[in-house]
Structures are given as C-alpha cells and as structure tokens.
LOZA-686202 format. One record per atom (N, C-alpha, C, O): x, y, z. Coordinates in pm, whole numbers, padded with zeros to 5 digits, always signed. Layout:
N
XYZ
...
//
This chain:
313
+09029+12955+08325
+09024+12812+08355
+08997+12791+08504
+09059+12855+08589
+08906+12701+08535
+08870+12675+08673
+08960+12569+08737
+09032+12497+08668
+08954+12562+08868
+09024+12457+08943
+08931+12337+08950
+08844+12328+09037
+08951+12244+08857
+08865+12126+08848
+08940+12006+08904
+09044+11967+08851
+08887+11948+09009
+08948+11831+09070
+08917+11705+08992
+08808+11689+08937
+09014+11615+08986
+08996+11484+08925
+09029+11380+09031
+09143+11369+09075
+08928+11303+09070
+08942+11207+09178
+08943+11066+09120
+08846+11021+09059
+09055+10998+09141
+09075+10864+09086
+09174+10791+09175
+09261+10853+09235
+09159+10659+09183
+09252+10577+09260
+09265+10442+09190
+09166+10384+09148
+09387+10393+09178
+09409+10264+09113
+09337+10151+09186
+09311+10046+09127
+09303+10172+09313
+09228+10070+09386
+09095+10040+09317
+09044+09928+09328
+09039+10138+09247
+08910+10116+09181
+08917+10004+09077
+08814+09947+09041
+09036+09973+09030
+09052+09866+08931
+09042+09728+08995
+09030+09628+08925
+09048+09722+09128
+09051+09594+09199
+08912+09536+09224
+08900+09425+09276
+08809+09608+09188
+08672+09555+09195
+08654+09465+09073
+08625+09513+08963
+08671+09334+09093
+08677+09236+08984
+08538+09181+08956
+08482+09107+09037
+08482+09216+08842
+08349+09170+08805
+08351+09053+08708
+08246+09004+08667
+08471+09007+08671
+08482+08888+08588
+08477+08917+08439
+08440+09026+08396
+08515+08818+08362
+08519+08832+08216
+08380+08856+08159
+08283+08790+08198
+08371+08951+08069
+08247+08975+07998
+08149+09067+08066
+08046+09100+08008
+08179+09110+08189
+08086+09199+08257
+08104+09341+08204
+08218+09386+08191
+07996+09413+08174
+08012+09547+08116
+08073+09649+08211
+08142+09740+08167
+08049+09635+08342
+08105+09730+08440
+08239+09673+08485
+08247+09601+08585
+08343+09707+08411
+08472+09641+08427
+08584+09744+08446
+08566+09861+08413
+08699+09701+08499
+08809+09795+08521
+08853+09868+08395
+08902+09981+08404
+08837+09807+08280
+08880+09871+08155
+08811+10004+08133
+08863+10088+08059
+08695+10025+08194
+08627+10154+08179
+08714+10268+08232
+08733+10369+08164
+08767+10251+08351
+08850+10357+08408
+08985+10366+08338
+09039+10475+08321
+09039+10252+08297
+09166+10256+08223
+09149+10338+08096
+09237+10417+08061
+09038+10320+08026
+09014+10394+07902
+09006+10543+07929
+09061+10623+07853
+08938+10582+08036
+08927+10723+08071
+09063+10782+08100
+09099+10887+08046
+09140+10716+08186
+09269+10770+08229
+09368+10774+08114
+09441+10872+08098
+09373+10668+08033
+09466+10666+07920
+09434+10776+07820
+09525+10840+07767
+09307+10800+07795
+09268+10907+07704
+09311+11043+07759
+09366+11125+07686
+09285+11067+07887
+09319+11197+07946
+09470+11218+07952
+09518+11329+07927
+09544+11112+07985
+09691+11125+07994
+09754+11163+07860
+09862+11220+07855
+09685+11130+07752
+09740+11159+07619
+09710+11300+07573
+09750+11340+07463
+09638+11376+07654
+09594+11509+07614
+09644+11615+07712
+09667+11584+07829
+09663+11739+07667
+09704+11847+07758
+09608+11868+07875
+09648+11919+07979
+09484+11828+07857
+09383+11843+07962
+09428+11780+08093
+09395+11830+08201
+09502+11670+08084
+09547+11598+08205
+09625+11690+08299
+09608+11683+08421
+09708+11775+08243
+09790+11864+08325
+09711+11980+08381
+09754+12045+08476
+09596+12008+08323
+09514+12119+08371
+09429+12080+08492
+09380+12166+08565
+09410+11951+08512
+09327+11904+08622
+09403+11909+08754
+09525+11898+08757
+09328+11925+08863
+09385+11918+08997
+09366+11776+09048
+09256+11739+09090
+09471+11697+09044
+09460+11556+09081
+09455+11545+09233
+09546+11588+09304
+09347+11487+09281
+09316+11493+09423
+09304+11353+09481
+09275+11257+09410
+09328+11343+09610
+09338+11214+09677
+09201+11151+09698
+09106+11217+09740
+09194+11021+09668
+09079+10942+09707
+09096+10901+09853
+09207+10870+09897
+08987+10900+09927
+08990+10863+10067
+08879+10766+10098
+08773+10769+10035
+08902+10680+10197
+08797+10590+10241
+08684+10670+10306
+08708+10772+10370
+08563+10622+10288
+08448+10689+10346
+08432+10652+10493
+08429+10534+10527
+08423+10752+10577
+08396+10729+10719
+08261+10657+10731
+08164+10698+10666
+08252+10552+10812
+08124+10481+10827
+08009+10572+10867
+07893+10543+10837
+08039+10683+10934
+07931+10775+10973
+07863+10834+10851
+07741+10854+10852
+07941+10862+10746
+07879+10921+10627
+07801+10815+10550
+07694+10845+10497
+07854+10692+10542
+07777+10585+10479
+07642+10567+10547
+07540+10544+10481
+07644+10579+10680
+07522+10557+10757
+07420+10669+10742
+07307+10657+10790
+07458+10779+10675
+07359+10883+10644
+07252+10828+10550
+07138+10876+10551
+07287+10727+10469
+07195+10669+10371
+07171+10521+10398
+07057+10474+10392
+07278+10446+10428
+07268+10302+10441
+07273+10261+10588
+07366+10300+10659
+07176+10183+10637
+07179+10139+10777
+07305+10056+10806
+07354+09986+10718
+07356+10064+10928
+07475+09985+10964
+07460+09837+10935
+07558+09772+10897
+07341+09782+10951
+07320+09640+10923
+07345+09608+10776
+07399+09502+10743
+07306+09699+10687
+07330+09680+10544
+07479+09691+10512
+07532+09610+10436
+07545+09790+10571
+07688+09807+10547
+07763+09681+10589
+07851+09633+10517
+07729+09628+10706
+07794+09506+10755
+07765+09388+10664
+07853+09304+10640
+07643+09380+10612
+07608+09268+10524
+07689+09272+10396
+07733+09167+10347
+07710+09391+10340
+07792+09404+10219
+07937+09366+10249
+08001+09295+10171
+07989+09414+10361
+08127+09382+10399
+08144+09231+10415
+08242+09175+10366
+08051+09167+10484
+08062+09023+10508
+08047+08944+10379
+08115+08843+10360
+07959+08988+10291
+07942+08918+10163
+08070+08923+10081
+08108+08825+10018
+08138+09038+10084
+08261+09052+10006
+08374+08968+10066
+08460+08918+09993
+08375+08954+10195
+08479+08874+10261
+08458+08724+10241
+08552+08646+10251
+08335+08686+10212
+08302+08545+10195
+08339+08499+10055
+08409+08569+09981
+08292+08381+10020
+08319+08327+09887
+08210+08360+09786
+08211+08308+09675
+08117+08447+09825
+08011+08485+09731
+08070+08563+09614
+08164+08640+09630
+08013+08541+09498
+08060+08613+09379
+07956+08710+09324
+07985+08785+09231
+07835+08709+09381
+07734+08802+09331
+07631+08831+09439
+07606+08749+09527
+07572+08949+09430
+07460+08986+09516
+07328+08971+09442
+07224+08948+09504
+07332+08983+09310
+07221+08944+09223
+07282+08912+09087
+07405+08909+09073
+07200+08889+08988
+07253+08844+08859
+07342+08947+08791
+07424+08912+08707
+07326+09076+08827
+07404+09183+08766
+07519+09231+08854
+07621+09278+08803
+07503+09219+08984
+07591+09287+09079
+07694+09189+09134
+07667+09113+09227
+07811+09192+09072
+07918+09098+09103
+08012+09160+09208
+08036+09280+09207
+08063+09076+09297
+08156+09122+09400
+08277+09031+09405
+08275+08919+09354
+08382+09082+09468
+08501+09002+09497
+08545+09040+09639
+08481+09121+09705
+08653+08981+09684
+08695+09004+09822
+08734+09149+09850
+08730+09193+09965
+08772+09224+09748
+08812+09363+09768
+08701+09463+09737
+08722+09584+09749
+08585+09415+09699
+08479+09506+09653
+08432+09602+09761
+08405+09719+09732
+08422+09556+09886
+08379+09647+09993
+08480+09760+10010
+08443+09876+10022
+08608+09725+10010
+08714+09825+10024
+08710+09925+09909
+08724+10046+09930
+08691+09875+09789
+08687+09962+09672
+08564+10054+09679
+08575+10175+09656
+08449+09995+09710
+08326+10075+09714
+08333+10181+09823
+08285+10293+09804
+08394+10148+09935
+08407+10246+10043
+08497+10362+10000
+08471+10477+10036
+08602+10332+09924
+08688+10441+09878
+08621+10522+09767
+08644+10643+09756
+08540+10458+09686
+08467+10533+09584
+08376+10636+09649
+08376+10753+09610
+08299+10593+09749
+08213+10688+09819
+08297+10797+09886
+08262+10915+09880
+08407+10756+09949
+08493+10853+10015
+08549+10957+09921
+08566+11073+09959
+08579+10916+09798
+08630+11011+09700
+08527+11117+09667
+08560+11235+09653
+08401+11075+09654
+08294+11171+09624
+08273+11264+09742
+08255+11385+09724
+08274+11209+09863
+08260+11292+09982
+08375+11393+09990
+08352+11510+10020
+08497+11348+09964
+08612+11439+09971
+08604+11547+09863
+08641+11662+09887
+08557+11509+09745
+08539+11610+09639
+08440+11716+09683
+08464+11836+09664
+08329+11674+09740
+08229+11771+09787
+08287+11858+09898
+08261+11979+09902
+08363+11799+09986
+08426+11877+10094
+08517+11984+10038
+08512+12099+10081
+08602+11948+09941
+08698+12043+09888
+08629+12154+09809
+08675+12269+09810
+08520+12121+09740
+08448+12224+09665
+08376+12318+09760
+08382+12440+09743
+08307+12264+09860
+08230+12351+09949
+08321+12439+10034
+08280+12548+10076
+08445+12395+10059
+08541+12475+10134
+08618+12573+10045
+08699+12651+10095
+08594+12569+09916
+08661+12661+09824
+08799+12619+09780
+08872+12698+09721
+08837+12494+09808
+08969+12446+09765
+08970+12407+09617
+09076+12404+09554
+08853+12377+09563
+08834+12350+09421
+08709+12425+09375
+08622+12458+09456
+08702+12453+09245
+08581+12515+09191
+08474+12412+09160
+08356+12435+09183
+08515+12298+09107
+08425+12187+09081
+08511+12061+09072
+08633+12068+09086
+08449+11947+09049
+08527+11823+09047
+08453+11715+08970
+08331+11716+08957
+08533+11619+08920
+08481+11497+08859
+08543+11378+08929
+08664+11374+08952
+08459+11280+08963
+08505+11161+09035
+08495+11040+08943
+08386+10993+08911
+08611+10991+08899
+08618+10872+08813
+08624+10750+08904
+08732+10698+08931
+08508+10706+08950
+08500+10601+09050
+08424+10481+08996
+08347+10492+08901
+08447+10368+09058
+08366+10248+09042
+08380+10167+09170
+08482+10177+09238
+08278+10087+09205
+08154+10068+09133
+08067+10193+09132
+08081+10280+09218
+07976+10202+09033
+07882+10315+09031
+07784+10303+09147
+07793+10208+09226
+07690+10399+09159
+07611+10399+09280
+07462+10424+09269
+07390+10392+09363
+07412+10478+09158
+07277+10534+09163
+07165+10431+09169
+07050+10467+09195
+07196+10303+09146
+07094+10199+09163
+07089+10144+09305
+06993+10075+09340
+07188+10174+09387
+07192+10119+09523
+07087+10189+09610
+07097+10309+09635
+06988+10114+09655
+06889+10166+09746
+06944+10160+09889
+07046+10095+09912
+06880+10226+09984
+06935+10226+10121
+06965+10087+10175
+07062+10071+10249
+06884+09987+10141
+06906+09853+10195
+06910+09746+10086
+06877+09630+10111
+06950+09785+09965
+06955+09687+09857
+07060+09726+09754
+07057+09836+09698
+07154+09634+09729
+07249+09650+09619
+07187+09596+09492
+07120+09492+09493
+07209+09667+09381
+07157+09620+09253
+07218+09701+09140
+07276+09807+09162
+07203+09650+09019
+07245+09726+08901
+07391+09766+08902
+07424+09878+08864
+07480+09677+08944
+07625+09698+08952
+07666+09780+09075
+07786+09800+09095
+07572+09828+09156
+07599+09928+09260
+07589+09868+09400
+07498+09791+09429
+07684+09906+09487
+07684+09862+09626
+07640+09972+09720
+07549+09952+09801
+07703+10090+09711
+07666+10205+09791
+07631+10320+09698
+07685+10332+09588
+07538+10404+09743
+07493+10514+09657
+07586+10635+09678
+07569+10712+09772
+07681+10650+09589
+07786+10751+09604
+07731+10892+09617
+07770+10967+09707
+07639+10928+09528
+07589+11066+09529
+07496+11092+09646
+07496+11201+09702
+07417+10992+09685
+07326+11010+09797
+07402+11028+09927
+07368+11114+10009
+07507+10947+09947
+07589+10962+10068
+07654+11099+10071
+07658+11163+10176
+07703+11146+09956
+07767+11277+09951
+07668+11388+09984
+07704+11484+10053
+07545+11377+09935
+07443+11477+09968
+07416+11479+10118
+07407+11586+10178
+07403+11361+10178
+07382+11355+10322
+07498+11413+10401
+07479+11480+10502
+07619+11387+10352
+07738+11442+10417
+07737+11595+10413
+07764+11659+10514
+07708+11652+10298
+07705+11798+10286
+07604+11859+10382
+07630+11963+10443
+07490+11795+10395
+07386+11850+10482
+07422+11837+10629
+07395+11928+10708
+07483+11726+10667
+07511+11705+10809
+07638+11773+10857
+07651+11806+10975
+07732+11795+10765
+07863+11846+10807
+07894+11988+10763
+07984+12051+10818
+07822+12041+10666
+07857+12172+10612
+07739+12268+10605
+07743+12369+10534
+07635+12237+10678
+07519+12327+10687
+07458+12359+10551
+07400+12466+10531
+07473+12267+10458
+07407+12281+10328
+07263+12232+10345
+07241+12117+10382
+07168+12318+10318
+07028+12281+10339
+06965+12216+10216
+06883+12125+10231
+07002+12260+10096
+06935+12214+09974
+07038+12165+09873
+07126+12240+09831
+07025+12039+09833
+07113+11978+09734
+07029+11934+09614
+06923+11873+09631
+07077+11965+09496
+07013+11917+09373
+07100+11808+09311
+07221+11827+09292
+07039+11695+09279
+07108+11585+09210
+07050+11573+09070
+06929+11553+09054
+07135+11586+08969
+07095+11572+08829
+07153+11441+08777
+07274+11421+08778
+07067+11353+08733
+07108+11219+08689
+07075+11203+08542
+06958+11191+08504
+07180+11204+08456
+07154+11184+08314
+07204+11049+08264
+07215+11028+08143
+07234+10957+08355
+07258+10819+08315
+07136+10769+08240
+07024+10810+08268
+07157+10680+08143
+07046+10635+08060
+06945+10551+08138
+06830+10538+08097
+06988+10495+08252
+06899+10417+08337
+06851+10503+08454
+06926+10584+08508
+06727+10484+08493
+06673+10559+08606
+06749+10523+08734
+06775+10405+08761
+06784+10625+08810
+06856+10604+08936
+06761+10573+09050
+06736+10657+09136
+06708+10452+09050
+06606+10414+09148
+06655+10427+09291
+06576+10456+09381
+06785+10405+09313
+06837+10414+09449
+06835+10556+09502
+06794+10579+09616
+06878+10651+09422
+06874+10791+09463
+06730+10838+09477
+06697+10909+09572
+06647+10800+09383
+06503+10829+09388
+06446+10781+09523
+06374+10856+09590
+06477+10657+09562
+06422+10601+09686
+06476+10672+09810
+06403+10694+09906
+06603+10708+09807
+06665+10769+09925
+06602+10902+09962
+06598+10938+10080
+06554+10976+09862
+06508+11113+09889
+06362+11137+09849
+06320+11252+09837
+06286+11031+09829
+06150+11047+09777
+06058+11122+09872
+05961+11184+09829
+06088+11117+10002
+06006+11187+10101
+06079+11308+10160
+06042+11358+10266
+06181+11354+10090
+06271+11457+10143
+06257+11586+10062
+06276+11586+09940
+06225+11695+10129
+06210+11824+10062
+06341+11899+10050
+06344+12008+09992
+06450+11844+10104
+06578+11916+10102
+06671+11869+09991
+06776+11930+09969
+06633+11763+09921
+06711+11713+09807
+06618+11704+09686
+06518+11633+09689
+06653+11776+09581
+06576+11772+09457
+06646+11675+09363
+06762+11695+09327
+06574+11570+09323
+06631+11469+09234
+06568+11478+09095
+06446+11472+09081
+06653+11493+08994
+06611+11497+08854
+06673+11380+08781
+06794+11358+08791
+06595+11305+08708
+06648+11195+08627
+06592+11202+08486
+06471+11205+08466
+06684+11204+08388
+06648+11188+08248
+06693+11047+08208
+06812+11016+08220
+06602+10963+08162
+06638+10824+08138
+06552+10764+08028
+06438+10806+08005
+06609+10665+07960
+06533+10592+07860
+06425+10510+07930
+06449+10450+08035
+06306+10508+07870
+06197+10431+07929
+06109+10378+07817
+06067+10454+07730
+06080+10246+07817
+06116+10148+07920
+06260+10099+07906
+06313+10088+07796
+06320+10072+08019
+06456+10018+08028
+06481+09985+08174
+06410+10034+08262
+06580+09902+08201
+06617+09869+08338
+06634+09998+08419
+06690+10094+08368
+06587+10002+08543
+06521+09898+08622
+06369+09904+08616
+06302+09842+08699
+06313+09977+08521
+06168+09982+08504
+06098+10082+08593
+05975+10079+08604
+06172+10170+08655
+06116+10271+08745
+06132+10409+08682
+06184+10422+08571
+06088+10512+08755
+06107+10649+08709
+05997+10703+08622
+06024+10768+08521
+05872+10678+08659
+05759+10729+08583
+05741+10878+08608
+05775+10930+08715
+05686+10945+08509
+05672+11091+08517
+05584+11134+08634
+05605+11241+08692
+05484+11052+08669
+05394+11090+08778
+05451+11060+08917
+05384+11086+09017
+05572+11007+08924
+05638+10984+09052
+05717+11111+09087
+05829+11131+09041
+05656+11196+09168
+05714+11328+09196
+05750+11349+09342
+05782+11461+09383
+05746+11243+09421
+05774+11254+09563
+05649+11230+09644
+05538+11228+09592
+05669+11211+09777
+05555+11189+09864
+05577+11261+09996
+05691+11288+10034
+05469+11291+10067
+05479+11360+10194
+05549+11493+10177
+05517+11570+10087
+05645+11520+10264
+05720+11646+10255
+05798+11656+10125
+05834+11765+10081
+05825+11542+10064
+05903+11541+09941
+05822+11558+09814
+05878+11556+09705
+05692+11575+09827
+05608+11593+09708
+05654+11713+09626
+05664+11825+09678
+05682+11689+09498
+05725+11795+09409
+05875+11811+09398
+05923+11898+09324
+05952+11729+09472
+06097+11745+09471
+06168+11631+09398
+06290+11618+09406
+06091+11549+09326
+06146+11448+09235
+06093+11480+09096
+05973+11494+09075
+06185+11490+09000
+06148+11520+08862
+06200+11407+08773
+06318+11403+08738
+06111+11316+08737
+06146+11208+08646
+06107+11246+08504
+05994+11287+08478
+06204+11230+08412
+06179+11264+08271
+06210+11140+08188
+06322+11125+08138
+06112+11050+08172
+06134+10932+08087
+06133+10972+07940
+06048+11049+07896
+06229+10918+07866
+06245+10953+07725
+06238+10827+07639
+06284+10720+07679
+06181+10842+07522
+06170+10729+07430
+06306+10692+07374
+06395+10777+07363
+06322+10565+07339
+06444+10522+07273
+06473+10603+07148
+06381+10653+07083
+06601+10617+07117
+06650+10694+07003
+06647+10844+07025
+06675+10920+06933
+06614+10888+07146
+06626+11031+07177
+06773+11070+07172
+06861+10993+07212
+06799+11191+07124
+06936+11236+07109
+06958+11374+07167
+06887+11418+07257
+07058+11442+07114
+07100+11571+07169
+06985+11671+07176
+06967+11738+07278
+06907+11683+07069
+06803+11785+07066
+06696+11759+07171
+06648+11853+07236
+06658+11632+07190
+06557+11599+07290
+06609+11628+07431
+06536+11682+07514
+06734+11594+07458
+06790+11620+07590
+06803+11770+07615
+06773+11817+07726
+06846+11846+07515
+06859+11990+07533
+06723+12055+07557
+06711+12147+07638
+06621+12007+07488
+06487+12062+07509
+06438+12033+07650
+06377+12119+07714
+06465+11913+07699
+06424+11878+07835
+06495+11965+07938
+06434+12009+08035
+06623+11990+07916
+06695+12077+08010
+06636+12217+08007
+06609+12275+08112
+06616+12271+07888
+06568+12409+07878
+06427+12425+07932
+06396+12524+07999
+06339+12328+07904
+06198+12343+07937
+06160+12290+08074
+06064+12338+08134
+06235+12193+08125
+06195+12127+08249
+06301+12134+08359
+06273+12177+08471
+06424+12093+08326
+06526+12079+08430
+06567+12215+08486
+06566+12235+08607
+06602+12307+08398
+06649+12438+08445
+06544+12511+08527
+06576+12559+08635
+06419+12521+08480
+06319+12592+08563
+06297+12527+08699
+06282+12596+08800
+06294+12393+08704
+06269+12324+08831
+06382+12347+08931
+06358+12373+09048
+06506+12336+08883
+06618+12353+08974
+06634+12499+09013
+06668+12530+09127
+06611+12587+08920
+06616+12731+08952
+06515+12764+09062
+06546+12842+09153
+06397+12707+09055
+06296+12732+09158
+06337+12671+09292
+06313+12731+09397
+06400+12554+09289
+06446+12489+09412
+06559+12568+09478
+06571+12571+09601
+06642+12632+09396
+06752+12717+09443
+06850+12642+09532
+06863+12674+09650
+06918+12541+09478
+07008+12460+09561
+07133+12536+09604
+07170+12637+09545
+07195+12484+09707
+07324+12536+09753
+07441+12451+09702
+07557+12490+09715
+07409+12337+09644
+07513+12248+09589
+07446+12160+09485
+07332+12116+09503
+07518+12133+09374
+07468+12045+09268
+07562+11927+09253
+07684+11944+09243
+07505+11808+09251
+07580+11685+09225
+07522+11622+09098
+07400+11612+09083
+07609+11580+09008
+07566+11515+08884
+07597+11366+08891
+07712+11328+08917
+07498+11282+08868
+07522+11141+08838
+07544+11133+08688
+07450+11122+08609
+07671+11139+08650
+07705+11155+08508
+07734+11019+08445
+07850+10978+08429
+07627+10950+08410
+07643+10832+08327
+07654+10874+08181
+07592+10971+08139
+07732+10800+08105
+07751+10833+07964
+07699+10721+07873
+07743+10706+07759
+07604+10642+07926
+07550+10531+07850
+07429+10569+07765
+07369+10482+07702
+07393+10697+07762
+07297+10743+07662
+07366+10772+07528
+07301+10813+07433
+07497+10749+07522
+07572+10771+07399
+07522+10678+07289
+07483+10564+07316
+07522+10727+07167
+07468+10649+07056
+07542+10518+07031
+07488+10428+06967
+07667+10505+07083
+07742+10381+07063
+07738+10287+07182
+07803+10183+07181
+07661+10323+07287
+07661+10238+07405
+07583+10109+07380
+07477+10112+07318
+07637+09995+07427
+07572+09867+07398
+07456+09832+07489
+07382+09738+07459
+07436+09904+07600
+07334+09865+07696
+07205+09947+07686
+07115+09930+07768
+07197+10033+07588
+07079+10118+07577
+07054+10151+07431
+07119+10097+07341
+06958+10242+07407
+06921+10274+07270
+06898+10421+07247
+06801+10460+07182
+06988+10505+07302
+06977+10649+07282
+07080+10697+07180
+07167+10621+07138
+07070+10824+07141
+07155+10878+07035
+07228+11005+07078
+07252+11093+06995
+07263+11016+07204
+07334+11133+07253
+07480+11126+07206
+07541+11019+07203
+07535+11241+07169
+07676+11250+07129
+07753+11331+07233
+07697+11380+07331
+07882+11345+07209
+07965+11427+07297
+07912+11571+07305
+07921+11634+07411
+07858+11622+07196
+07802+11757+07198
+07683+11766+07294
+07664+11868+07361
+07605+11660+07300
+07493+11658+07393
+07540+11658+07538
+07483+11729+07622
+07643+11580+07567
+07694+11578+07704
+07756+11713+07741
+07746+11757+07856
+07820+11779+07644
+07872+11912+07674
+07758+12009+07700
+07766+12093+07790
+07651+11997+07622
+07538+12086+07643
+07476+12068+07781
+07443+12167+07847
+07459+11944+07824
+07405+11919+07958
+07498+11972+08066
+07453+12029+08166
+07627+11954+08045
+07726+12004+08142
+07717+12155+08153
+07721+12210+08263
+07705+12223+08040
+07697+12370+08042
+07571+12417+08114
+07575+12515+08189
+07461+12349+08092
+07339+12385+08166
+07361+12370+08317
+07322+12457+08395
+07424+12259+08358
+07448+12236+08501
+07541+12341+08558
+07521+12389+08670
+07644+12377+08482
+07738+12479+08529
+07669+12615+08544
+07694+12687+08640
+07583+12647+08449
+07511+12775+08458
+07420+12778+08580
+07411+12880+08647
+07353+12667+08608
+07270+12659+08728
+07354+12672+08854
+07315+12741+08948
+07470+12607+08855
+07556+12615+08973
+07605+12757+08995
+07609+12804+09109
+07642+12826+08887
+07686+12966+08902
+07573+13054+08953
+07594+13141+09037
+07454+13031+08901
+07339+13114+08937
+07292+13090+09079
+07256+13184+09150
+07292+12964+09121
+07228+12929+09249
+07324+12908+09365
+07289+12938+09479
+07444+12858+09339
+07525+12810+09451
+07674+12837+09434
+07757+12751+09464
+07708+12955+09387
+07849+12996+09377
+07934+12896+09300
+08054+12885+09325
+07873+12825+09207
+07947+12730+09125
+07970+12595+09187
+08036+12511+09126
+07920+12570+09307
+07946+12444+09377
+07886+12326+09300
+07764+12311+09292
+07973+12243+09243
+07928+12132+09159
+08030+12019+09163
+08150+12042+09148
+07981+11898+09184
+08064+11777+09175
+07993+11678+09085
+07874+11653+09100
+08068+11620+08991
+08016+11522+08897
+08075+11385+08929
+08194+11374+08961
+07992+11282+08921
+08031+11147+08963
+07999+11048+08852
+07886+11044+08803
+08095+10969+08813
+08076+10871+08707
+07974+10765+08749
+07979+10711+08859
+07881+10738+08658
+07789+10625+08674
+07816+10527+08560
+07919+10459+08561
+07727+10519+08460
+07744+10421+08354
+07821+10474+08235
+07874+10585+08236
+07827+10390+08132
+07903+10417+08010
+07987+10295+07978
+08083+10267+08049
+07952+10221+07870
+08009+10087+07854
+08075+10062+07720
+08134+09956+07700
+08067+10156+07628
+08153+10153+07511
+08278+10231+07548
+08269+10350+07577
+08394+10166+07548
+08514+10227+07605
+08554+10355+07532
+08586+10454+07597
+08553+10354+07400
+08593+10473+07325
+08493+10587+07348
+08533+10702+07369
+08365+10555+07343
+08264+10659+07364
+08271+10714+07505
+08255+10834+07526
+08294+10627+07602
+08305+10671+07741
+08423+10765+07759
+08409+10872+07817
+08540+10725+07709
+08659+10807+07725
+08642+10943+07658
+08678+11046+07714
+08586+10944+07537
+08567+11069+07465
+08464+11158+07535
+08482+11280+07541
+08358+11098+07587
+08254+11175+07654
+08304+11236+07784
+08273+11351+07815
+08381+11159+07861
+08438+11213+07985
+08534+11326+07954
+08536+11427+08025
+08615+11311+07849
+08706+11418+07809
+08628+11546+07778
+08666+11654+07822
+08520+11533+07702
+08438+11648+07669
+08376+11710+07794
+08374+11832+07809
+08326+11627+07882
+08265+11672+08008
+08366+11749+08093
+08335+11855+08146
+08487+11694+08107
+08590+11761+08185
+08635+11892+08121
+08658+11991+08191
+08646+11892+07991
+08684+12016+07923
+08581+12126+07950
+08616+12243+07967
+08454+12087+07955
+08349+12184+07988
+08359+12230+08134
+08346+12349+08162
+08383+12137+08226
+08398+12174+08366
+08513+12273+08386
+08506+12362+08470
+08618+12256+08308
+08735+12344+08318
+08715+12480+08253
+08758+12581+08308
+08650+12482+08138
+08657+12601+08053
+08524+12673+08028
+08525+12791+07990
+08411+12606+08047
+08283+12670+08014
+08232+12755+08132
+08126+12816+08122
//
C-alpha cells in the first residue's frame, strides 16, 4: 500500500454557487461521506490544505487578474459569467484550493508522500491566464506545474486531463511551452467548444499538446484504446519528471452535464495507466486534482475507485 495523500478542507464548502448550480458544496460532502464510511478513509494520509502564495499564482495568472478576482469577490457581484458564480469567500476558497494542490506536489516531490488526490473546489481547468470561466477561477493544475518547475527544478511536467470537457485554460497556458505536455480526452462537440485534434501546440510548444476529441456515448473501451494507442506512447516519449491529473469524473454514464458512458472500471483503468507511466518515467511522482463530476453518487463512487487505485495498484 502506498502513502496516498488526501487533501481536503471544509473551507471548500464556503464557495457558495447558489441553489441549482451543478458545481456545489454537496459534491465534496458526497465524496467525504462516502470515504468516511469505508476502511479506505483510514488508509489515506490526511494532509493540510494551505493558502497559495501569490508568487505561485503569478506563475500562470498576472497580478492584475488575481486582484480583479479578489475585488470581484469582495464586491456585491454574484457572477463572472453565466456559469461562473462567486460569493464573498470565493477568492479565499479558490486560493486555498490552489494551495492544496501546490502543497500536494511539494510533498510528493520531496518524498513525503507517494502520490496524492486533492478534493478541491472550485475546479480549475477552464480558467485561462486572464479569464475565469466554466466554474473556474484559478487554474489549479497549471499553477502547480509552474510551481514544480520554478521551485523544485522539475523540467518536464505531463498533465493528463480526462474531464469530459476540454481544459481550454490548461491548453492555453502551455500551448507554446515545450516543458509541459498537455493531454486532454474530452467529448466533442461539447462546452467549451475547443480542443480540436489538429491543435497540437505552436512555436516551441508544437507537438506538446495532445487533444483527443471523442464522440458522445464513448465508454470504457474507447477510453482504454485511446490510452493504449495515443496517451501512453506520447507521454512515454515526453518522459516527464512529474504527472498531474485533471481528474474530472463527468464522463461517467450517469453524469447530467455530458453524454459519455464511462464507468468506475474505466476510471480505474485510466488511473492504472497513469500510475504505470509515473512509475516508468518519474519515480511514481503523481498528483490527481478533482475537476468535474456532477452526479453525486457517481462522483463519490468514482473517486473511491480512483483513490483505491492510487493506494493499491
């Protein structure tokens, strides 16, 4: 059994998106309640969430953008766009979510943990360097990648995004960067309408973005084939020193915001592929970060399966 960190803070429940919004505090409550009822809870290394140092946020987001988000949350505004709702505590919550991911990466790269899962909200992969969207304020995984490179001499980071929606924010952050390999498997067409197969990077980053758009109703077999035929060879060739997963669980067949047919077995299969790549390329260094997943039962069950794989596979 590995030392798998579980990063969670009750503060994450204070990001109030209002009645009826799919990205709601009940998502994390469902995850935690499910885990607490199982022996798996005691096997996890429960680790402290920390606020993100502004220096690490600024690796991806300009200070002017960070200030604009902080000021918007302090004001009486209730939304940044039609999907992205805020409250007075949202900046504080989002800063701690990013900090939790950064701290998880720090503990893994220093050998204090073998791997980790961050049960955070708001999610992050739609947040572009200067634009909040798609429920996201700051790009959790992008900031963590920048932190690893600037503070721990990590030269090459691979980000695997299996959220059902294309992670346009992460894509944008590293599209011209040869030191971060971004892979996205996503339903297409679907929000936000980006992530075409021919978008592979530009300039120095050409060839370091791998978009895999999938037709609706794709399930476990299609995802496993994509990992075996495309994802594994590309990441193996890139040879990362650290792997970060944007682990959305909204490709689940019961999710209300998409039209895929992935089951818990599919998420376990993807996790095992990622773990094998981490063992082969980077001494097992891997951190997984919650993105989407909006059917509460399916989300809780999928996270449980994912964590069980991180611990035991």
